[in-house]
Each structure stands twice: as structure tokens, then as C-alpha cells.
C-alpha positions in Angstrom: 176.5 209.9 70.6 173.1 208.0 70.3 175.0 204.7 70.3 177.0 205.6 73.3 173.8 206.8 75.0 172.2 203.5 74.2 175.0 201.5 75.6 174.9 203.5 78.8 171.3 203.0 79.0 171.6 199.3 78.4 174.2 199.0 81.1 172.1 200.9 83.6 169.1 198.7 82.6 171.3 195.5 83.3 172.4 196.8 86.6 168.8 197.6 87.5 167.7 194.0 86.5 170.5 192.5 88.5 169.7 194.7 91.6 166.0 193.7 91.4 167.1 190.0 91.0 169.0 190.2 94.3 166.1 192.0 96.2 163.8 189.3 94.9 166.2 186.7 96.4 166.0 188.5 99.8 169.6 189.7 99.7 168.6 193.2 100.6 167.9 192.1 104.2 171.7 191.1 104.6 172.5 194.8 104.3 170.4 195.9 107.3 173.0 195.1 109.9 175.7 196.6 107.6 173.6 199.9 107.6 173.0 199.6 111.4 176.8 199.0 111.9 177.5 202.2 109.8 175.4 204.3 112.1 177.4 202.9 115.1 180.6 203.5 113.5 179.6 207.1 112.7 178.6 207.5 116.3 182.1 206.4 117.8 183.9 208.7 115.3 181.9 211.9 115.9 184.1 214.9 117.1 181.9 215.5 120.1 178.9 213.8 121.9 175.5 214.1 120.1 172.3 215.0 121.7 170.1 211.9 122.6 166.9 213.8 122.0 168.1 214.8 118.5 169.1 211.3 117.6 165.8 210.0 118.9 163.8 212.4 117.0 165.6 211.6 113.8 165.1 207.8 114.2 161.4 208.4 115.0 161.0 210.6 111.9 162.7 208.2 109.6 160.6 205.4 111.0 157.4 207.3 110.2 158.8 208.1 106.7 159.5 204.4 106.2 155.8 203.6 107.0 154.7 206.4 104.6 156.8 205.1 101.7 156.0 201.5 102.2 154.2 201.2 98.8 157.0 202.9 96.8 159.8 200.2 96.3 162.7 202.7 95.6 162.0 205.3 98.0 161.2 202.5 100.7 164.5 201.0 100.3 166.4 204.3 100.6 164.4 205.3 103.7 164.9 201.9 105.3 168.7 202.4 104.9 168.7 205.7 106.4 166.5 204.3 109.3 168.9 201.6 109.9 171.8 204.0 110.1 170.0 206.4 112.4 169.0 203.5 114.5 172.6 202.4 114.8 173.6 206.0 115.9 170.8 206.0 118.5 171.6 202.5 119.8 175.2 203.4 120.4 174.4 206.7 122.1 171.8 205.0 124.3 174.3 202.2 125.3 177.1 204.6 126.0 174.7 206.8 128.4 173.5 203.7 130.2 177.0 202.2 131.0 178.6 205.6 131.8 180.3 205.5 135.2 183.0 207.4 137.0 186.5 206.7 136.3 189.6 207.7 138.4 191.3 210.9 137.4 194.7 210.1 138.4 196.8 207.1 139.6 197.4 206.6 143.3 197.8 204.2 146.2 194.7 203.7 148.2 192.4 201.2 150.0 189.6 199.6 147.9 186.7 198.1 149.6 184.0 196.0 147.9 182.6 192.7 146.7 184.4 190.4 144.3 182.3 190.3 141.2 184.5 188.1 139.2 187.9 186.3 139.1 190.2 185.0 136.6 193.8 183.5 136.7 196.7 185.7 136.3 199.6 184.7 134.1 202.1 185.8 136.8 200.4 183.9 139.5 197.5 185.0 141.9 194.2 186.2 140.5 192.9 189.2 138.7 189.6 190.3 140.4 186.8 192.7 139.5 185.7 194.4 142.7 182.2 196.0 142.9 183.4 199.2 144.9 181.8 200.1 148.1 184.3 202.8 148.9 187.8 204.0 147.8 189.9 205.9 150.3 190.8 209.4 149.5 188.2 209.6 146.7 184.8 211.4 147.0 181.8 209.2 146.7 180.5 210.8 143.5 183.9 210.2 141.8 184.4 206.5 142.9 184.4 204.0 140.1 181.7 201.4 140.2 184.1 198.5 139.4 187.9 198.2 140.0 190.1 195.6 138.4 192.9 194.4 140.7 195.6 191.9 140.4 196.3 190.2 143.7 199.3 187.9 143.8 199.6 187.1 147.5 197.3 184.3 148.9 194.7 184.8 146.2 193.5 181.1 145.9 190.9 181.5 148.5 189.1 184.5 146.9 185.8 183.8 145.7 182.8 185.7 143.8 180.6 187.4 146.4 183.5 187.8 149.1 183.7 191.3 150.7 187.2 192.4 150.7 189.5 195.4 151.4 192.8 195.6 149.5 195.6 198.3 149.5 196.2 198.9 145.8 198.1 201.1 143.4 195.2 202.1 140.9 194.5 204.5 138.2 192.2 205.0 135.3 192.3 202.4 132.4 195.2 203.1 130.1 194.7 204.5 126.6 196.5 203.6 123.4 200.2 203.1 123.5 200.4 205.2 120.1 197.8 207.2 118.1 195.7 204.7 116.1 196.5 201.8 118.3 194.4 199.5 120.4 192.4 201.6 123.1 192.8 199.8 126.3 190.3 201.9 128.0 187.3 201.4 125.5 186.2 197.9 126.4 186.6 198.5 130.3 184.3 201.6 129.8 181.3 199.4 128.7 182.0 197.0 131.7 182.0 200.0 134.0 185.6 199.4 135.0 186.8 202.8 136.1 190.2 201.7 137.7 192.7 199.2 137.4 196.0 198.3 139.0 197.7 195.8 141.5 197.4 195.1 145.1 200.2 195.3 147.8 199.9 192.0 149.9 196.7 190.0 150.1 193.0 191.0 150.3 191.6 191.2 153.8 187.9 190.3 154.8 185.6 193.2 155.1 182.3 193.6 156.9 179.9 195.1 154.2 176.9 192.6 154.4 175.6 190.7 151.6 176.7 191.7 148.1 174.4 193.3 145.5 171.9 190.9 143.9 173.7 191.0 140.6 176.6 189.4 142.4 174.5 187.0 144.4 172.8 185.4 141.4 176.2 184.7 139.8 177.6 183.0 142.9 176.5 179.6 142.2 177.8 179.6 138.6 181.1 181.0 139.9 181.4 178.4 142.5 180.8 175.8 139.8 183.5 177.4 137.7 185.9 177.2 140.6 185.1 173.7 141.2 185.6 172.8 137.5 189.0 174.6 137.5 190.3 172.7 140.4 189.1 169.4 139.2 190.7 169.9 135.7 194.1 171.1 137.0 194.1 168.2 139.5 193.6 165.7 136.5 196.1 167.5 134.2 198.6 169.6 136.4 200.8 172.2 134.7 200.3 173.9 131.2 197.9 171.2 130.0 195.5 171.8 132.8 195.6 175.6 132.2 194.8 175.0 128.4 192.1 172.5 129.1 190.5 175.0 131.6 190.7 177.8 128.9 188.9 175.6 126.5 186.2 174.6 129.0 186.0 177.9 131.0 187.2 180.6 128.7 190.0 181.7 131.1 193.4 181.9 129.0 195.4 183.7 131.8 197.0 180.8 133.3 198.6 179.5 130.0 202.2 179.8 129.7 203.3 182.9 127.7 205.5 180.8 125.3 202.5 178.6 124.4 200.4 181.7 123.7 203.1 183.2 121.5 203.3 179.9 119.5 199.5 179.7 119.1 199.3 183.3 117.7 202.4 182.9 115.4 200.9 179.7 113.9 197.4 181.1 113.4 195.9 178.7 116.0 195.3 181.5 118.6 191.6 181.4 117.9 191.4 177.9 119.5 192.1 179.2 122.9 189.3 181.5 123.0 185.8 180.0 123.4 184.0 181.1 120.3 181.8 179.9 117.5 184.2 177.0 116.9 184.0 175.6 120.4 180.2 176.0 120.6 179.7 174.6 117.3 181.9 171.5 118.2 180.2 171.0 121.5 176.6 171.6 120.1 177.4 169.6 117.0 178.8 166.6 118.9 175.6 166.7 121.2 173.2 167.0 118.2 175.0 164.1 116.2 175.0 161.7 119.3 171.5 162.3 120.4 170.0 162.1 116.8 172.1 158.9 116.3 170.9 157.3 119.4 167.3 158.1 118.8 167.7 156.8 115.3 168.4 153.3 116.6 164.8 153.0 117.4 162.8 152.8 114.1 159.6 153.7 115.9 161.2 156.9 117.2 162.9 157.8 113.9 159.8 157.3 111.8 157.0 158.8 114.2 158.8 161.5 115.9 160.8 164.7 115.1 164.2 163.4 116.5 166.0 166.1 114.6 164.3 168.8 116.4 164.7 167.0 119.8 168.3 166.8 119.0 168.7 170.5 118.1 166.7 171.4 121.4 169.2 169.3 123.4 172.2 170.8 121.5 170.8 174.3 122.3 170.5 173.4 126.0 174.1 172.1 126.2 175.4 175.2 124.3 173.6 177.4 126.8 174.9 175.5 129.8 178.5 175.6 128.2 178.2 179.4 127.7 177.4 179.7 131.4 180.2 177.7 132.7 182.8 179.5 130.3 182.1 182.7 132.0 179.6 184.1 129.5 182.1 186.6 128.1 180.9 189.0 125.4 182.6 186.9 122.5 181.1 183.8 123.9 177.5 185.1 124.2 177.8 186.6 120.6 178.8 183.0 119.4 175.9 181.6 121.4 173.4 184.1 119.9 174.5 183.0 116.4 174.2 179.3 117.3 170.8 179.8 119.1 169.4 181.3 115.9 170.6 178.5 113.8 169.3 175.7 116.1 166.1 177.4 116.5 165.8 177.6 112.6 166.0 173.7 112.7 163.3 173.7 115.3 161.0 175.7 113.1 161.9 173.7 110.0 164.1 176.2 108.4 167.6 176.0 107.0 170.2 176.5 109.8 173.2 177.9 107.9 172.0 180.9 105.9 173.4 184.4 105.7 169.9 185.6 106.7 170.4 183.9 110.1 173.8 185.4 110.4 172.3 188.8 109.6 169.6 188.3 112.2 172.4 187.4 114.8 174.5 190.4 114.0 171.4 192.7 114.4 170.6 191.3 117.8 174.1 191.6 119.1 174.5 195.1 117.7 171.3 196.3 119.1 172.1 195.1 122.7 175.9 195.6 122.4 176.8 198.3 119.8 180.4 198.6 121.0 180.9 194.9 119.8 181.3 196.3 116.3 184.6 197.7 117.2 185.9 194.4 118.8 188.2 192.2 116.9 186.2 189.2 118.1 183.0 190.4 116.5 184.7 191.4 113.2 186.8 188.0 112.8 183.9 185.7 113.9 181.3 187.2 111.6 183.8 187.6 108.9 184.7 183.9 108.9 181.2 182.8 109.2 179.8 185.0 106.3 182.7 184.0 104.1 182.2 180.3 104.7 178.5 180.4 104.1 179.0 182.5 101.0 181.6 180.3 99.7 179.5 177.1 100.2 176.6 178.8 98.6 178.8 179.5 95.5 179.9 176.0 95.2 176.5 174.3 96.2 175.5 173.7 92.4 178.9 172.3 91.6 178.6 169.9 94.5 175.0 168.9 93.6 176.1 168.2 90.0 179.0 166.0 91.0 176.7 163.9 93.4 174.4 163.6 90.7 176.9 162.3 88.3 178.6 159.7 90.6 176.4 157.1 92.1 176.8 157.1 96.0 177.7 153.2 95.8 180.7 154.2 93.6 182.2 156.5 96.4 185.2 154.6 97.8 186.9 155.4 100.9 189.6 157.4 98.9 186.9 159.6 97.3 185.4 160.2 100.9 188.7 161.0 102.4 189.5 163.3 99.3 186.2 165.2 99.6 186.6 165.5 103.5 190.2 166.8 103.0 189.2 169.3 100.3 186.5 170.6 102.6 188.8 171.1 105.5 191.2 172.8 103.1 188.5 175.0 101.7 187.3 175.9 105.1 190.7 176.8 106.5 191.5 178.8 103.4 188.3 180.8 103.2 188.3 181.6 107.0 192.0 182.5 106.9 191.7 184.9 104.1 188.4 186.4 105.6 190.2 187.1 108.8 193.6 188.0 107.6 192.9 191.7 107.2 191.8 192.0 110.8 194.8 190.2 112.1 197.1 192.4 110.1 195.3 195.7 111.3 195.0 194.9 115.1 198.2 192.6 115.6 200.4 193.7 112.7 200.9 190.1 111.8 199.7 187.7 109.2 200.3 183.9 110.1 202.1 182.8 106.9 201.5 179.1 107.7 198.1 179.3 109.3 196.5 177.1 106.6 199.1 174.4 107.2 198.7 174.7 111.0 194.8 174.6 111.0 194.7 171.6 108.6 197.1 169.8 110.8 195.5 170.6 114.0 191.6 170.8 113.1 191.2 167.0 113.2 192.7 166.6 116.7 190.7 169.6 118.1 187.4 168.4 116.3 187.6 164.7 116.9 189.5 164.5 120.2 190.0 167.8 122.2 186.6 169.4 122.2 184.4 166.2 122.3 186.7 165.0 125.3 186.3 168.4 127.0 182.6 168.0 126.9 182.7 164.3 128.1 184.9 165.4 131.0 182.3 167.9 132.2 179.6 165.2 131.9 181.7 162.7 133.8 182.8 165.2 136.5 179.7 164.6 138.8 180.7 160.8 138.7 184.5 161.4 139.5 185.5 159.9 136.1 186.8 163.3 134.5 190.4 161.9 134.6 189.9 159.5 131.7 188.5 162.0 129.1 190.8 164.7 130.3 193.9 162.4 129.6 192.5 161.6 126.1 192.1 165.3 125.7 195.7 165.7 126.6 196.8 163.6 123.5 195.0 166.0 121.4 196.4 168.9 123.0 199.9 167.5 122.7 199.6 167.3 118.8 198.0 170.7 118.7 200.8 172.3 120.5 203.5 170.4 118.5 201.8 171.7 115.4 201.7 175.2 116.9 205.3 175.1 117.9 206.6 173.8 114.7 204.7 176.2 112.4 205.7 179.1 114.7 209.3 178.1 114.3 209.1 177.9 110.6 207.4 181.4 110.6 210.1 183.0 112.7 210.9 186.5 111.3 207.8 186.2 108.6 204.5 187.7 108.6 205.1 191.0 110.2 202.9 193.9 108.6 203.5 197.6 109.6 200.5 199.2 111.1 198.2 200.8 108.5 195.5 203.3 108.7 191.7 202.4 109.3 190.6 203.6 105.9 192.6 200.7 104.3 190.7 198.3 106.6 187.4 200.0 105.7 188.1 199.4 102.0 188.9 195.9 102.5 185.7 195.3 104.6 183.5 197.1 102.0 184.9 194.9 99.3 184.5 191.8 101.4 180.9 192.6 101.9 180.3 193.3 98.5 181.7 190.0 97.5 180.0 187.9 100.1 176.4 189.4 100.5 175.6 189.6 96.8 175.2 186.5 94.6 175.1 187.6 91.1 178.2 188.2 89.1 178.5 191.9 90.0 179.7 190.7 93.4 183.1 190.5 91.7 183.2 194.4 91.8 184.1 193.9 95.4 187.7 192.9 94.4 188.3 196.7 93.2 188.3 198.3 96.8 190.3 195.4 98.3 193.0 196.0 95.7 192.8 199.7 96.3 193.3 199.2 99.9 196.6 197.3 99.5 198.8 200.3 98.2 197.1 202.5 100.8 198.2 200.1 103.6 201.5 199.6 102.1 202.5 203.4 101.4 201.0 204.6 105.0 203.8 206.9 106.6 205.3 205.6 109.7 206.0 207.8 112.7 209.3 209.2 113.3 208.9 209.6 117.1 206.3 207.9 119.4 205.7 208.5 123.1 203.2 206.7 125.3 200.8 208.7 127.5 202.9 208.2 130.6 206.1 209.1 128.9 207.7 205.9 130.1 209.7 205.6 127.0 210.4 207.3 123.6 210.9 205.7 120.2 213.0 207.6 117.6 213.5 206.6 114.0 217.1 207.1 113.0 218.9 207.2 109.6 218.8 203.4 109.4 215.0 203.7 109.1 214.4 201.7 112.5 213.5 202.8 115.8 215.9 203.5 118.7 214.5 203.6 122.2 215.1 206.3 124.9 214.5 205.4 128.4 212.5 202.2 128.3 213.2 200.9 131.8 210.0 199.1 132.9 208.4 199.9 129.6 208.8 196.4 127.9 205.1 196.2 126.9 205.2 199.6 125.1 208.4 199.1 123.3 207.2 195.6 122.3 204.0 197.0 120.7 205.8 199.8 119.0 208.2 197.3 117.3 205.4 195.1 116.3 203.5 198.2 114.8 206.8 198.9 112.7 207.0 195.2 111.6 210.4 195.1 113.5 211.3 191.7 114.7 213.9 192.8 117.2 213.4 191.7 120.9 212.8 194.4 123.4 216.3 193.7 125.0 218.2 193.8 121.5 221.5 195.8 121.9 220.8 198.0 118.9 217.7 199.4 120.2 219.8 201.9 121.9 221.9 202.7 118.8 222.9 206.4 118.7 221.1 207.1 122.2 223.1 208.9 124.9 222.0 208.9 128.5 222.8 210.5 131.7 221.3 211.1 135.1 219.0 213.9 133.7 217.7 212.1 130.6 218.5 210.7 127.2 219.0 212.1 123.7 218.7 210.4 120.2 218.7 211.6 116.7 216.2 211.9 113.9 217.2 210.7 110.4 218.2 214.5 109.6 220.4 214.6 112.5 218.3 216.7 114.7 218.1 216.0 118.4 215.2 214.4 120.3 215.6 214.9 124.1 213.9 212.9 126.7 214.0 214.8 129.9 213.7 212.5 132.9 214.3 215.2 135.4 213.4 218.8 135.6 216.9 219.9 135.6 217.2 218.7 132.0 215.0 221.3 130.6 217.6 224.1 130.7 219.8 222.4 128.2 217.3 220.5 126.1 215.0 223.3 125.4 217.9 225.2 123.7 219.6 222.3 121.8 216.8 219.7 121.0 214.3 219.9 118.0 212.0 217.9 120.2 211.6 217.9 123.9 209.7 215.1 125.7 209.1 214.7 129.4 206.4 213.6 131.9 207.1 216.9 133.6 205.6 220.2 132.6 208.2 222.1 130.5 209.1 225.6 131.7 207.6 228.7 129.8 209.3 229.5 126.6 210.7 226.1 126.0 208.3 225.8 123.0 210.0 228.8 121.3 212.8 226.6 120.4 211.5 223.1 120.1 208.5 220.9 119.7 207.4 220.3 123.4 205.5 217.1 124.3 205.4 217.3 128.1 203.2 216.1 131.0 200.5 218.6 130.3 199.9 217.7 126.8 200.2 214.1 127.4 197.7 214.4 130.2 195.2 216.2 127.8 195.7 214.2 124.6 197.3 210.8 125.6 200.0 209.0 123.5 201.8 211.2 120.7 203.2 210.3 117.3 205.4 212.8 115.4 205.9 212.6 111.5 208.8 214.7 109.9 207.5 216.1 106.7 209.8 218.4 104.6 211.7 219.4 107.7 208.6 220.3 109.7 206.6 218.2 112.3 203.1 216.9 112.1 201.8 215.7 115.3 199.0 213.2 115.9 197.5 212.4 119.3 195.5 209.4 120.7 192.7 211.6 121.9 191.1 214.9 120.7 190.9 217.8 122.8 187.2 217.2 123.5 187.1 213.6 125.0 184.0 211.4 124.6 182.4 209.6 127.4 184.1 206.3 126.3 187.5 207.8 126.6 189.3 207.9 129.9 189.4 211.3 131.6 192.3 213.8 130.9 195.1 213.1 133.4 196.5 215.7 135.8 
């Protein structure tokens, strides 16, 4: 017993010494944004809205406790973590209260009048516009949304930011998840104050509203510049290549052909189409290298002036301008913050690429935009950045030893090419592994050939596409943008060829069934432990990752799924696959259900209606145990369905007493709880819903 106790004590002492070494190296600071993020995550998962004064009081109390414990290391660390968590809770609450705005309670056709605040291309033609609402017919002023998102297809080319318009549109509240646990389409619009969305009938008409609000007026010049850039780009590169070039320069992907976007996603190259850290790094890096190289041509400048800092300042200015013309979307601004901190580090003689700088960037973003934590762009961009920096830190000693052992004069073109290829391979591998869990969770897909695709496409993107995009913008005032854009097209042709071929090779592969959030949280916890520590105990992070895999693989799949509008119903039959009841006009819903089930069938596959019977009143299908699921599409169907079916689903309210014979999911419960999923367990039903009975402010209002 004494020996065992000594061993335990020795093990504890070793852990303590390792921990203290990590703290001395400054690794504790890296966990502050993690603790802050935990507070944000707690807020968004609370069963009901907390009190702002209570959260503020808790944060103030913990800040005071931090000051009081500043001389006691162990207590100070614990209190700092608690303070960071409480601060994350408070930041999320303040942000939610700040952006809270009315949302429409029901769908309807009405006239929306207001000023255009933003425009983007629509894949189906026309434009999708954000209208700063002045009035909505048939809606009381207090219930009118601040911003409505409307797709206008007819004569939409002459719509510009700042225009006052009136449009007849079919609009409703932003839609919720298509199934419980799925992506919530209403979450991001809430934080943009978008309280209604829909499509217009006909074109927008001019309205006499006077000048737009100041927030729109100050954005008009930049919006006009973006419109000019788009027109000039698409004149030089007509068709799909022009749309892709505009997406890379301006951040608007909506004009790109759907087949191209599918190939890019399936190949693992989809990240190239969204302006992110990659694009900003390539643009800023090109400017930094070019200006520093030009200044270095003068020995007097190179020896007597800080040309590296000058180049960093110029790169930051160009990156800021590029962020502006790209539309300054949340993901782009997030990338700009990271880049700005790194370039500022150069200006103050600090190392640019460090985990500390990434931690500062994460804290800045989460303080001002706590909801970003739940966005896939935030998660994937920071996961890739943290993984790459951590990996390069781990191999830094090996690389320095290899450079000492080999004289630089002995490095041939082959060894340089080999080292460059290995670096590219390592970068693609590390970034791909770091972001794969998020792709699997959100998109139910892992691109199996993403490493091949990125290695093949990266040189063209880095050397041709993005430098030519920057040169095209610089050359545009002189009317010379056609030349760099044509050169850019050569790189785009290669990139699309790689995407198409690797997507074809990946056909039918890479599908991952939807898995629960706890599995992803375990993966993230393991990933953070692996990357934020530097001692060998970081390898303990492999354990939660391995534990998450069986949890994800064994997650139960729903036997019945119905969206919040009851536009279609999916029923799992005795073959283990979904059959679809109804579904006319519900292509998007069915497509998402199949993807969440790792089902590669097309939405129009004939066997999607296997075992389904339909008539003028509705449709019926069968569960694996033979029991009937009825989809009542007319009220007349209830009389029979309530007696014969085990589950009755309808957009209409079921008659009293129907639930005595069947599980009823009707318009009443769908309006209150959103999409439903039903699991058959030992003959009984377990039901999950998209929303709880008490909805939080960032959830759309319950529908009538």
C-alpha cells in the first residue's frame, strides 16, 4: 500500500510539474478563449433565458475575486477560468438582447416598403436583397421586422444599395431546422436582425421615402464600387468563370453554377469559393512579399529603414480594402481580425504566427460576436489555423536540426522542390484532419480525396488565381483588368478540372450519417488538448477523440422525420432506408434528410416511394414493424387515419380524440415545436423536436 501510494504521489507530482512548465511557457493564456467559449455555449443551451442583471452580478463578483486572489497562483487560475466562463455567458446575453428585433409570426403575401441595405446575386437569376423595412402592409408597426430578405427575379439588375423600393412579396419568418438537431436556418438571420424572408411577385417599384438611414448611406459608396467591380469582372469573363472570379474577389457565391458548387464541395475544395483566411493570407502575403522585395532592391533602404514593417503596414492596408470590397461578411471580418493581429505583431517586433495571436483573435471575435462560436466558418477556420501552427511548432526542432546538418549551398533544386512538396502535403493533411469532424457533423460528408484535390489545386490558386485577382483590381482603374482576369481563368480552369475529377472519383463515397453534438464536443475537447499544450501529456487528447467515434457511429437514426411545415414526411421501412410521403415541392427538405442518413439516392429516385400509397386525401407508408404512418393532406383524411394509423401527421389540426388511437403530429404541435423526429424503441415511440416548449429570443416565434 505504501508503494502504491508513493507511485500515485509521484505521478501527481509529475503532472503538477508538467502543468507548471506549461504555465511558465504561457500556454495557460491559450485556454482563456476556450473558457470564454464554454460560457457562450452554456448560454445558447440554457432551457430558458437568464436574467441580465444576475449574469452581470456574477461576472463582477468573479472579477473582484480574481483581483483578491491575484497573489495565490492556484486559486487565481481557478477564479480566472470561472470569470472567463461567466464573461462568455454575459457577452452572449448582451449580444442577444442588443440585436433582438421582431420577426413575423406567420407567412403571408403583403407589400414591403423600405430601403435596400444590401444585394447579392441569386443562383436562379435576379437578386436577393436585404430591405431595411419602413412599413409592411397588414402588420402592426410594433410587429414589423427591421430587415426583410426578399428574392427579386424580374428586372433586378437596376437595384442598388440605398434605393427606396416597394415590393409585393410572399414572406414569412425565417425557417427553423429541417429536422431536430439539424442546421437552424433562423439562427444567423436573428443576429442580422432579419425577421422575414421570401420572394417577390414581379419587380420592385420605386418608393418615395426620403433619404435612407445613415447606416445605409455610409455603405452606398462601397456598394457602388462592388457593383462596378462585378460588372467589369463579368464583362471580361462572361459565364461561370466570371461568377467564380466575382466570388473570389467580392465574396458573393450565389451566381456560381450549382454543378460547380457541388463538385467543389465533394472534392473538398469548397473552402476556396468563400473569402476566408486563405484568400486574405494570399492577398496580404503577395503584397508583403512584393513590396519588401522591391524595397530590398535599394541597399540604402534595406540597411537603414524597417522595410519589413513598411511591407506589413501596406499588406494590412490592402487586406482591409479587400475585406471592404468583399462585402465584409462575418467570416471575412473574422479572418481580417486574425490577419490584422498577426501583421500588427510584425509592426511591434513580435512573431506573427503564434498560438497566442490566434487566441487574441478568437477572444476579440467572441467578445463582439459571441454567436460566431456556433458557426461552421468560425470553427473550421480556427481549427485549421490552430492545427497548422501547433503542427509546425512540433516539427520546428526537427527542421532546425536538418538545416544545421545540411549546408545551404548543398540544397539542390530537387531538395527544395521536395521540401516544398512535403510542406504542401503536411499543410493539406493537417488542415484536412482538423476540419473533417466539422464537415462530417454539419454536412454529413467527408471528402475522401480532399488531400489529393488540395495538393493538385493549391499551386494554381496560390500562384495564379489569387495574385491575378489582386492584380485585376489594381489594374481596373486603368482599364487593364482583362489581361490578369484571363490569366486568372487559366488557374480557374485547372482548379475546376481538379474539382470535377476528384468529385467523380468520390461519387458515392464519404457519406457520414448525422451524429449527436456530444460526439463533436468530445472531438473538439480532444483536439484542443492535443494542440494547445506542448508537453507529452498532450497525447491524452487522443482518448476523447477515440471515444467520440463509437458514439457517432452508434447514434440512433430517426424512423420518421417531418419538417415544420409538414411539406413531406420520411419513413424508415423494413429495408432500413427512407421512403418519402408527399414531397411535391419539398426537394430541399428531402435532399437534406437523405444526406443526414448517408443515403446517396437522388431526390427523384423511384424507390423513394417504395411502399407508399397515395390518393386525393393523403399518403400512407409503413414502419419496419409494419405499422402505418399516415400523412393527411386534407382534413377529410383524419376520420380514417386516426383509427388505422399508428402515427398521424398533417399540417392541419387533428380532431379531438385522434391522439387516443395514434401518435399525432399536426399543425398545432408543429407550430409550437418545429420539425419532429420519431424513434421506434421496443414498440413505443420517442419524439424529439427542433425547439423546446419555451422558445429563446434567437429562435423564430411559434407559428399559428
